[in-house]
N, C-alpha and C positions, 0 to 999 in steps of 0.2 A: 748453083752457087751455094757454098756452105754457110750455115748459120753461124753468127758470132757466138763465142762462148758465153755461157751464163755467168753473171757476176757472182762473186763468192760472198756468202753470208758470214757476218761477224757475230759470234755467239755472245750476246750480253742480254741482260734482262731489264725491261722497263715496265712500269705499271702506269695505268691511266685511270684513276678514280674519276667518275663523271656523274653529272646530274645533280643540280642543286635545287632544293625545294624550299627556297627562302620564304616565299609568300605563304605557302602551305603551312610551314612551321609557325609563322606568326598568326595565322588564322586556320586552325585545324579543321574547321567546318568546311573549308574549301577543298579538302583532299579528295572527297568523293564526287566533286563537281567538275565539269569541264571548265578549265581556267586558262585565260590568256593574259599576257602582259603586253600592254599597249605602249607604243612610243610613236608620237605623232598620229598618223592615220593607219599604221600597220601594226600587226602583232609581232613583237620582237621574238616571242617564244610562247609555248603553251605546254600544258602538262599532258601526260599520256592518255588521260581520260578524254581530253579534247581531241587528241590525234586519232583515237579510236572512232570518233564521230566525224572524221573527215577534215578536221582543222589542221592546217599546216603553218609552219613558221613563215613569216614575212607576207602573210595574206593581208589584204585590206580588212580593216575592222568591219566595214559594211558588208563585205562578202562573207566574212566569218560569221556574222550575226544571222545572215540569211541561211547559211548552211547549218548552223546550230543555234537556234533562237535562245536556248537555255544557257549559252556560253556566258560565263562570268568574266568580265573584262576589268582588270586592275591597272591603274596608271603606273607605268614603269619609267617615267621620265627621270625620276631621282634614283640613281643606281647605288646610292650609299648603302642600303641594307644588303644588296648583293655583294658589293665590294667588301663590306665588313665580314660577311660570311665566308667569302673566298679567302680573305686574309687569315681568318681563324683556322680554316682547313689547311691552308698552306703551312701555317705555323705548326700544326699538329703533325703533318707529314715530315717537315724539316726536322722536328725533334726526334723522329724515329729514324731518320737517315744517318748513316755513318759518314758518308763522303760529301754530304751537302749538295749532291746533284739532284735537286728538286726544281723542275722547270714548270712554271705555270703558263698555260696557254688559254688566254681569255679568262673568263670568270669561273668556269666550271670544269676545266680539264687540267690535269697535272701529270707530268712525266716524272718518274723516279727511276734512277739507275741503282739497282740493288745488287749488282754483281758482287761487291765485296762482302755483303752480309750473307749472300747465298754461298759464296766460296768458303767462307769461314765455317758455316754450319754444315757444309758438305763433308768437311774433314772430321766433324764430330759424329757423323752417322755411325751407328752400329748395325751392320748388315744383318745381324742375327735377331735384332729386336726392332725392326723398322716401325712396327705398329705402335711402339711406346717411345717414340722419338721426342726430343725436346729442342725447340728452336731458341737459341740465345739471341736476345736483342741488345746485349751489351758485351763488349770484350772484357770489361773490368768486373762486372757483376754476373757470375755464372747462374745466379738464381733468377735473374730478370729475363723472362721469356715466356713461352707457352708450350704446352704439350700438343703433339699432332701425330697423325698417322702418315709416315713417310712411304707407305706402300701404295698409295693411290693419290691421284691428282685432286686437289681441292677445286670444287666448282665444276664448270663445264669444260669440255675439251673438244677441239676440232680434230676429229679422227674418224677413220673407218677401221681398217685393220692396221693402222700405222703405229699405234702405241707400242705393240710388240716389236714391230720392225725397227722403231727408233731405239727401243731398249736394247735390241741386239746389235744394231749398227753403231750407235753412239750412246752407251749407257751413261757416260759422264754428263753429256748435255741433257739427256732426259731427266737425270736426277736434279740438275740445276733448275730446269723449268718446273719440276714438281715442287721443289722447295720454294721457289718464287711464288707459286700458286698459293701455298699455305701462308706465306707472308702477306700476300695481297688480301687474302681472306681476313687475316688478323687486323690489318689496317682499316679495311672497310667496316669491320665490326666496331673498331674504336671510333670511327667517324660517326657511326649511327648512335652509339651509346653516349658519346661525349657531346656531340653537336646536333644530333637529331637528323642527319642527312643520310639518305640511302645513296648508293652509287653503283655503277657498273664498272667493270675493269677488264683490261686486256693484258695478258702476259705473253711476251714474245721476245725475240732476239734483237729487235730494233724499234725505233719510234713509229715508223710507218705501220708495221704489222701490229704493234700493240694498240695503236689508235683504231685501226680497222677491226681488230678482234674485240675491242671494248664495246663496239656497237652491236655485236651479235646477239647478246642476251641482256638487253636493256629492259627495264630500268634497274633491276636489283639482282644482278648476278655477275659472274666473271667468266672469262673464256681464256683458256690456255691454248696457244697455237704451237704445235710441234713443227719442227723444221721439215719433216717429210711431207707435211701438208701444205706448204707455202704456195706452190704453183696452183694446186687445185683450189686453194682458198682465194687466191688473187684473181684468177681468170674470170669468174662471174661478176666481179665488181664493175660498175660503170666507170669509165675512164675518168669522168669528172669527180668521182668520189675519192680518187687517189690524191692525198696531200702533195702539193708540189706540181701538179698538172692542172693548169687553169683553164678557163673557158675558151680563150683564144687558141691555145694548143689543141684542145679537144675539137674545136670547130675545124681547124686546118687538117687534122688527122682524119676527121669524119669526111670532109670533102675529098681528100686524097683517096681514101679507101672506096668511097662511092664512085668516083671517077674511074679508078682502076678496075672495079668490078664491071662497070658499064662497058668499057672498051674491050673486055674479054668475054662478054656475053651478048647474045643477040636479043635477049629480053631484059629490059631494065629491071633490076631487082628492087624489091620494096625496101624503103629506107628503114633500118632497124630503129626501134624506139630509143635506144641509147647505145653508144659504142662501148664495148666491154674491153677490159684489159686483155683477155685472151684473144679477142679478134685482132687487136693491134700487135700483140706479142708474137703471134704465130703467122702473121702475114709475111709472105716471102719477100716482099719489097721493103719491109721495115727493118732497118739496121741503124746502128749509131750514126754512120756516115749519111744515110738517107734522111735521117731525122734532122741532122745539121743543115742539109740542103733544103729540105721541105719547109721548115718552120719559119724562117731561117734563124739559126741560133749558133753560138760558138760550139765547137766540138766537145768541150768539157761539159756544157749543159746538156748536149745531146746524149752523152754517156750517162749523165745523171738520170735523165728521163728513161733511158734504156734500163738502168738499174732499178728504178722504181717499178717498171713493168714486171720485173722479176722478184719484187718484194725485198729489194736490197736498199738499205738506207744507212749510210755511215755517219749521219748527223749525230753528234754527241749530245747528251743531256747537259744543258748548261746550268750551272749553279744559279739559283734564284738571287736576284738583286733585292736586298732589303730596302734600299732607297731607289725610287724610280728616277730615271734621267730627267723626266719632266712630268708635269701634271697640267691637264688642260680641260676646259669645259667649252662646249660648242653647241650652237643652236642655229637652225636655218629658218628662213622666212620666205614663203612662197606668196603667190598672188592671192591664195585663199587665206593666208595668215600674214598679211603685210606688216612691215615695220615702217610706219610712215612719219608720224609726228615726233617732235623732239621729246615730249613727255613719255611717249611710248619707248623711245630709244633709251632714255635715262632709266626707266623702270626695268627694261630688259638688261641693261648693263649692270644694274644693282643686283638683279637676280642671278646673273651668271657669276659675278664677282663673289657674292655671298656663298654660292655653291662651290666656287674654287677654294675659298678659305676653309670651308668645311672639309673638302677633299684633302687639303694640305694638312689639316689637323689629324685626319684619319690615317694618311699614308706616311707622314713625317714625324708625328709625335710618338714617343716611346710608350711602353706599357705604363699605365698610371701607377705611381707609388702609393703607399698608404696615405689616407687623408691626414692633414688637409693639403698636403703637397699635390701638385698637378704634374702631368707628364712632361718630360723634357723633350726638346726637339732633337731628333736624330740628325737632321740636316736643315740647312737654311737655303732656300732658293734666293739667288741674287739678281735674277733678271725676270722682268715681266714682259710678255710679248702679246700684242693685240693684233689679230688678223681679221680682215673683213673681205667680203666679196660682193659685188653688185648682184642684184636679182637677175636670174636667167630669163631672158625674153625669147619667146618662140621665134624661130627663124634667124636668130642672131648667133654669132660664135660664142663659145663658152668663155666666161669671164674668169680670169685667173685671180688667185688670192694675192693680197698685198699685206705686208706686215710692218710693224714698227715695234721697237724695243725700248725699254727704260729700266734703270735700276729699281729693284723692289725695295720700298722703304721699310724700315724695321718696325714701324708701329703695327704692322699686320701680325706680328708675333706676340704682341702685348695682350695680357688677359684682363687688364684693368677696365677695358671697354668691351661692349658686346660685339658679337660678330657682325651684326647689321651696321653698327656705327663704324666699325673698321672698314667694312665693304663700301659704305657710302663715302667715307673719306678717301679711300683708294680710287673710287670712280671719279670724284671731283678733282683730285690732285694729279692723278697719273693717267687713268684710262681715257677720260674725256679729251685731254690735250692730245693724246696719241690718235684718238679717233678723228679729231678735227684736222690733223695732219694727213691722215689717210684718205679722208673723204672730203670732197668739195662741199660747199654750202648746200643746204636743202634745195631741191629743184622746185619750180613752180608748176603745180598741176594745172590741168585745163580749168578746174574750178577756181583757181587763184590761190589755193592753199600751198603752203611750203611743206614739201614731203621729202623724205630721205629715200635713196635708192640703195638699200642694203639687203642682201639676200643671205648673208652668213656673218656670224660673229664668233670668234674663238678667242678666249682669254687663257693664257698659258703662263706658268712659272717654270723656269729652267735654270741651268747653271748652278747646280747644287753644290753647297759647301758643307762639309761635315760639321755637326754640332758637337756638344759635349759627349753624346752617347756614342759617337763613332758610327761607321757604316753598318755595323752589325748589331747596333743597339746596346753595346756594352758601354761602360763608362771609363774605359781604359785609354781612350784616345787612340785607338788602333789606327794605323795608317793603311789598312787593307783596302780602303776605298779612297785613298788619296789624301787622308788627313795627316797631321804631324803630331808627334808626342811632345808637348811643351816642356815636360820634365827633361827629356833628352836634349832639347834645344838649349835649355839653360845649362845643362851639364857640359855642353860643347862650347859654351860662350867663351871660355878661356882661349880655346884654340882659334875661334873665329876672330876675336878682338886682339889677339896677341900682337900682330904687326901694326895695329892702329893705336896701341896704347904706349904713352911715353910718360916718364917721371923725372923729377928734379934729381940731379946727382947728389945734392946736399941732403936730400931727405931719404931716409930709409923707408922701404915699402911698408914696414910694420908700424912706422910712426905716422903714416898718412891719416888724415882725418876721415874716419869712416862713419857714415851716417846710415841710418835705417829709414827707408822710405816705405810707406804703406800705400800700395797702389790698389785702388778698387776699380776694376774694369767691368763695366756693365756689358752684359751680353744679352741680346733679346731672347727672352724665355716666356713661354706661356704661363709658367708658374712663378714669375717675378723673382727668379733665383739669380743672384749675382755671385761671381767668383771673386774672392779677395785673395790676392797674392802678396804675401809678406816676403820681401826680398832684400837681403843685405847686399848693397851695391856701393861702389866708390862714389863719393859725392864729386861731381864734376864742377870745376870752378866756373864762375861767370866769365863772360868775354873780357871784362876789365881785369879780373884776376889773372886770367890766362895771358893777357897782354903783358901785365907786370911780371909775371913769372918768366915769360919768355925773354923779357928784356934784361933781367938781372941774373939769370943762370942758364947755362947750356942745358940742352935736352938730349936724352938718349932713351932707347927702348929698354924696358924692364918687363919681367913677367907680370901678367895681370893678376889681380887678386882673385881668390877663389870666391865664386858666387854660390850662395845657398838659397834654396827656394822652399818656402812653406806655403802650401795651398790649403785654404779652408773654404767651405761653402756656407754662406749665410743666406737667409731669406729676407731680403730687404727690397722694398719697392724702389724702382728707379726714380730719380728726381723728376718732379712734375714740371719744373721750370726750365727744363733743358730746351733750348731753342736751336742748338746746332745739331745737324744730322750728318752721320758719316756717309750718307748716300748722296751722290750728285743728283742734279736736276735731270729730268727726262732727256733721253738722247734725241738729237735732231737728225740722226742718220737713219737710213733704211736697213741697217744691219740687224738681222733678227737674232743671231746666235752669239755675238761677241759681247763680252762684258767689258765696258769701257772703263778700265781702272788701271792707272799706271802702276799701282802697287801690286798687281796680280803677277804671280810667278808660276813657273812650270812645276807642277806637283812632283814630277819625276826628277827634278833637279835638286840636289842637296843644298841646304841653306848656306853651307860654308863655301860654296862655289861662287856665290854672288860677287864677292870681292869689292862691293861698293858700300861704303859707310856714309851716313849723312847725319848732320847735326839737326836736332829738333829746334826750330826757330823760337819755340816758346820756353823751353827749359834748358836748352843747350846740351842735352844728353846725346852722346854718339851712339847711333843705332844702326843695325843692318837694314838694308832697304826693305827686306820682306817684313820687318817688324814695324814699319812706319804707320801702316794703316791701323794696326791695333793701338799704337801709341797715340795716334790722333783721336781715336775713339775714347781713350782715357781722358784726354784733355776736354773732349766734347761733353763728357759726363759731369763737368764742373766739380770734380773731386780734388780738393787741395792736398798737396803732399804733406805728410806728417813729419 
């Protein structure tokens, strides 16, 4: 039986800077000591000094202390320092990228697609003076860059005699990998100089190979993988180490290969310590079709696994999202750490909610402007979701999670009160009512005490809406992340309102009574910033005036007046006596993901297509439906028209 053809490699370049030393940077004295980061009863991670002494990730803390009594254990329950460091490193690499294809994987791994930068600099190479080459970091500024030696690869390289072979077989691809290695070295140097973090890096033609190559020379070096070395590089790797091949797939393939070997041999073979990529790839009975039958999986997924075995990965590097889709904080409670009494429950909810508000400020607030101003919110979550799960009891089936959602009140964005006060108010007004709907009353223990049966609590905010800064942190109101440009909306108001506007025949449009209204719309901001919009609009008659006008003169459509908009930013505190809130009461449904708001509209649908206009019952203004929610918030702010 002939072997299936090998998948074709796609020549692109990706880099993976790895390895964050956040705790060591905060406490330099720990750099020379074995250090472990504890979460619950396990080590979430450890430094290389600890690994040299036999400590591994995900070990029990008790076992790690026995193996290495001098191990220094630091509490890692609060991931805020790690997230902050990861955010700074991501921003540094995004600033260096031309195409924005910077994808973060976890807290300490980042993919970069630098194909465009490498292609641009390849055209600038002078073959006669390779040792005195210059790498341009900007298309617009020819002086922004660094000098490098384009005759050798920077850092380490996976090769035997293959470098010369690749140069002769595909000199263009070799040159691109060489240039990518020098760019990776430059970025790693900037990370160390500006942020104090060392890193390892892999340079290859796809994400799979770059990730595996980055682990070869850890913790402070880089590895370039040439295309002629891919097969020999992949074969020794354990199958479980290949991203995209999980534990279940590995177990099934291991069982299949062991059974196949036993049936063709009289002596049972010794089970290998781990199944390697080469053992699976070269097995005569492993093909894409047999993988689909064996696992069992769809044929498309079988071909994907077959490609991964050959080092082929067509997954593109996705541009990083500045705004996350959701932010959540979770904790679990076992029999050794039970959550029993109501005071314990309230204390834990307050801790999780305060941590959630801190995460929201870290991930959703823009870079702080010069004092005394405070950072503006890039996005506002509109939904809060609470998820719980009963404690797992031995011998009983697994308990699934249950969730409830409610609109997130806007007071969580205010800076006039402390974070703890906002967290406590959020717990009392929103979280606790949701919890009581999810969980029955406390159970009666054998001792007569009332206890709760909760094994997990997750507090999450989702359903993001763009803030003033837009999705990319700019202040232009860009719609790249689903937002709308309010200036464009006002400019198009004439077209939107044309068919709904009527005037008296006896009155010339230029003689109509035009009044200027000053609308001050409060928008929740951590810096107490309000937007004041001064707009020249036609004064709408009251219902009585409208009735009289209709009775005494016929009506016909005329062109609407031109609307001009002037926007100014002022720093005013919101009124403290406001009792009306634009956010409805907590939802009584079990829907986790939907925002129950009749005024919500499809972000992809143009505002002018709504075709439905409604009168405000308070002031009588005729407004498009999509603008009613904002208009209601204007009235709720208790600001009188000028």
